[in-house]
C-alpha positions in Angstrom: 0.0 0.0 -0.1 1.2 3.3 -0.8 2.8 5.3 2.2 0.1 7.0 4.1 2.2 10.5 4.2 2.3 10.3 0.4 -1.4 9.7 0.2 -2.2 12.4 2.8 0.0 14.8 0.5 -1.8 14.0 -2.5 -5.0 14.3 -1.2 -4.5 17.6 0.2 -2.8 18.9 -3.1 -6.1 17.5 -5.1 -8.4 19.5 -2.6 -6.3 22.6 -2.3 -6.0 22.1 1.6 -2.2 21.6 1.5 -1.6 24.2 4.1 -1.2 24.7 8.0 -2.6 26.8 10.6 -0.8 28.6 13.5 -2.4 29.9 16.6 -0.9 32.9 18.0 -1.7 35.6 20.8 -3.3 38.6 20.0 -2.3 41.8 21.5 -3.9 45.2 22.2 -3.6 47.9 19.5 -3.8 50.7 22.0 -1.0 49.5 24.4 0.2 46.3 22.8 -0.7 44.4 26.1 -1.6 41.0 25.8 -5.1 39.8 25.7 -6.9 36.5 26.5 -7.7 36.0 22.9 -5.8 33.9 20.0 -6.0 34.3 16.7 -5.7 31.6 13.9 -3.7 32.2 10.6 -2.7 30.3 7.5 0.9 29.9 8.1 2.3 30.7 4.7 -0.2 33.4 3.6 -0.7 34.9 7.2 -4.4 34.9 6.2 -6.5 35.6 9.4 -8.9 32.8 9.9 -10.6 33.5 13.3 -10.2 34.4 16.9 -10.1 31.8 19.4 -9.5 31.1 23.2 -6.6 29.6 25.0 -8.0 26.1 25.4 -8.6 25.7 21.5 -6.0 23.5 19.8 -5.3 23.4 16.2 -6.5 20.3 14.1 -4.6 20.6 11.0 -5.7 19.7 7.6 -3.2 16.8 7.1 -4.7 15.4 10.6 -8.2 15.2 8.9 -7.1 14.1 5.7 -5.2 11.1 7.7 -8.6 10.2 9.5 -10.7 10.3 6.3 -8.1 8.2 4.4 -8.3 5.7 7.5 -12.0 5.8 7.4 -12.3 5.2 4.0 -9.9 2.0 4.1 -11.9 0.7 7.2 -15.1 0.5 5.1 -13.1 -0.4 1.7 -14.1 2.9 -0.1 -12.4 5.7 -1.9 -11.7 9.1 -0.5 -12.5 11.5 -3.3 -13.2 15.3 -2.5 -13.0 18.2 -0.3 -12.3 21.7 -0.2 -12.3 25.0 2.0 -15.3 27.4 2.8 -14.9 31.0 3.5 -11.3 31.3 2.7 -10.3 28.4 5.1 -12.1 29.1 8.1 -14.0 25.7 7.5 -12.7 22.8 5.5 -14.0 19.4 4.6 -13.1 16.0 3.0 -15.0 13.3 1.7 -15.1 9.5 1.0 -17.7 8.0 -1.2 -20.2 5.3 -0.5 -21.9 3.3 -3.1 -24.9 5.1 -5.1 -28.5 4.3 -4.2 -31.6 4.6 -6.5 -34.2 6.3 -4.6 -37.8 7.3 -6.5 -36.7 7.9 -9.9 -33.2 9.2 -9.5 -29.6 7.8 -8.9 -28.2 9.5 -5.6 -24.4 9.7 -4.9 -23.4 9.3 -1.4 -20.4 10.7 0.7 -19.4 10.4 4.2 -18.0 14.0 5.2 -15.4 14.9 8.0 -16.0 18.8 8.7 -13.4 20.9 10.7 -13.1 24.8 11.5 -10.2 26.8 11.8 -12.2 29.6 13.7 -13.6 27.6 16.3 -17.2 28.1 14.7 -17.7 24.0 14.6 -16.5 21.0 16.3 -14.6 18.2 14.3 -17.6 16.2 13.1 -18.6 13.5 10.6 -21.9 13.5 8.5 -23.0 12.6 5.1 -23.5 14.4 2.1 -25.9 13.2 -0.7 -26.8 14.3 -4.1 -29.6 13.5 -6.2 -27.8 13.5 -9.6 -30.9 14.4 -12.0 -31.2 17.9 -10.4 -27.8 18.0 -8.4 -29.4 18.7 -5.3 -27.1 18.2 -2.4 -28.4 17.4 1.2 -25.9 17.4 4.2 -26.9 15.6 7.1 -25.0 16.0 10.5 -24.8 12.6 12.5 -26.3 13.6 15.6 -25.6 10.2 17.1 -21.9 10.3 16.6 -19.5 12.3 18.7 -18.2 15.7 18.0 -15.1 16.5 18.9 -13.9 19.8 20.6 -10.6 21.3 19.4 -8.5 20.0 22.2 -5.1 18.4 22.6 -6.5 15.0 22.7 -8.9 15.4 19.7 -6.7 13.9 16.9 -6.5 10.5 18.9 -10.1 10.5 19.5 -10.9 11.3 15.8 -8.6 8.5 14.6 -10.5 6.0 16.9 -13.8 7.1 15.3 -12.2 6.9 11.9 -11.1 3.2 12.5 -14.7 2.2 13.4 -17.3 3.8 11.0 -20.0 1.4 11.4 -21.9 3.8 13.0 -21.7 6.3 10.2 -22.5 3.5 7.6 -25.7 2.7 9.8 -26.7 6.3 10.0 -26.4 6.8 6.3 -28.1 3.5 5.4 -31.0 4.6 7.6 -31.1 7.9 5.8 -31.4 6.0 2.3 -34.2 3.9 3.7 -36.1 7.0 5.1 -35.8 8.6 1.6 -37.1 5.6 -0.1 -40.1 5.6 2.2 -40.7 9.2 1.3 -40.9 8.1 -2.4 -43.6 5.7 -1.6 -45.8 8.3 0.4 -48.1 10.2 -1.7 -48.2 14.1 -1.4 -50.9 16.1 0.4 -51.6 19.8 0.0 -51.7 20.1 3.6 -48.0 18.9 3.8 -46.9 21.7 1.2 -48.5 24.3 3.4 -46.9 22.9 6.3 -43.5 23.2 4.8 -43.9 26.5 3.4 -45.4 28.0 6.6 -42.2 26.5 8.5 -39.3 27.3 6.3 -40.6 30.7 5.2 -41.9 31.6 8.6 -45.4 32.4 7.9 -47.9 32.1 10.7 -51.0 29.8 10.0 -53.1 33.2 10.7 -51.2 35.5 8.2 -53.6 36.4 5.3 -52.3 36.5 1.8 -52.4 40.1 1.5 -50.3 40.7 4.6 -47.3 38.7 3.2 -44.6 41.0 1.7 -43.9 41.4 -2.0 -40.4 39.8 -1.3 -41.7 36.9 0.6 -44.3 36.3 -2.0 -41.8 36.1 -4.7 -39.6 33.7 -2.6 -42.8 31.4 -2.1 -43.5 31.6 -5.9 -39.8 30.6 -6.5 -40.4 27.6 -4.1 -43.6 26.6 -6.0 -41.7 26.8 -9.2 -39.2 24.3 -7.9 -41.9 22.2 -6.4 -43.5 21.8 -9.9 -40.2 20.8 -11.4 -39.4 18.2 -8.9 -42.9 16.8 -9.1 -42.5 16.4 -12.6 -39.0 14.7 -12.0 -40.1 12.5 -8.9 -43.9 12.3 -8.9 -46.3 13.7 -6.2 -44.7 12.0 -3.3 -43.1 13.3 -0.1 -39.7 12.7 -1.8 -40.7 15.1 -4.5 -41.6 17.7 -1.8 -38.3 17.1 -0.2 -36.3 17.8 -3.3 -38.3 20.9 -4.0 -36.8 22.3 -0.9 -33.2 21.0 -1.7 -33.8 22.5 -5.2 -34.7 25.8 -3.6 -31.6 25.9 -1.2 -29.4 24.6 -3.7 -30.2 26.6 -7.0 -32.5 29.4 -5.6 -31.4 30.8 -2.3 -27.7 29.5 -2.3 -24.9 32.0 -2.9 -23.2 31.8 -6.5 -19.6 31.5 -5.2 -18.9 27.9 -5.0 -17.1 28.2 -1.5 -19.7 30.2 0.0 -22.4 28.0 -1.6 -20.8 25.0 0.1 -20.9 26.7 3.6 -24.4 27.6 2.9 -25.4 24.1 2.6 -23.2 22.3 5.0 -23.4 24.6 8.1 -25.2 27.7 7.0 -29.1 28.5 6.5 -29.5 26.1 3.6 -28.3 23.2 6.0 -30.9 24.4 8.6 -33.6 24.7 6.0 -33.0 21.3 4.6 -32.8 19.5 7.7 -35.7 21.2 9.5 -37.7 20.0 6.4 -36.5 16.3 6.6 -37.2 16.3 10.3 -40.9 17.7 9.5 -41.4 15.1 6.8 -40.2 12.2 8.9 -43.0 13.2 11.2 -45.3 13.1 8.4 -44.1 9.6 7.3 -44.7 8.4 10.8 -48.2 9.6 10.9 -48.7 7.8 7.5 -47.3 4.6 8.5 -48.3 4.0 11.8 -51.7 6.2 12.6 
């Protein structure tokens, strides 16, 4: 097997993450006195990434790369992709899982390792699923898996998890099963109304004439997305879910690729898509068990 250090180097080069981070004390601009805060910087370019506290320990990109390679090896899949968001404040790496066919579309699956160099997120594993026909990506964080704070012991803890990814595989398989269940349940008008009211923050007592022109236009753009997805996937809960991910991916997301990735993985797009997923799973439970 190729040397692990070479594999780490190749992955970092491929994903543009072959750089390291330094943590340095910040001083007052008034009297040059030391403060309790520290700054994180890209070592070579000196780009400022964020302000952190003393207990924050940098988890380098090469450590994340080593973990995702170990994870991929442990489940016999390929490590494939990655990149930076917000100028390197957050980074991610991915390992591919076998594709699934759901409803009327092929779905590409990835395990995703996420890290931040500005202290905004813990080190965490999740899944990223893309419906090929419409290129809608949905990122789902694994709440049942441990998230690791940026501490001195974090590297060893992450390595331990990376060597045993059974929990992650089971979580992603359950997600695929839930998607398949969504594709079997017919769509009802009240489901659409619930989703619109929830994700666009429209009260159940709000009258049409009281909704602003801007929000009306946003809701109309979602209605157009829903019409497109129903034609692609059919009038099912799966079609409604894909309408939301079409909205977050292709309508509401920033045009800049890095900003878009951040929006979908940790930002507003992530929140809206996951909020919808959880709502629709509740609807699924009512359909199946009531």
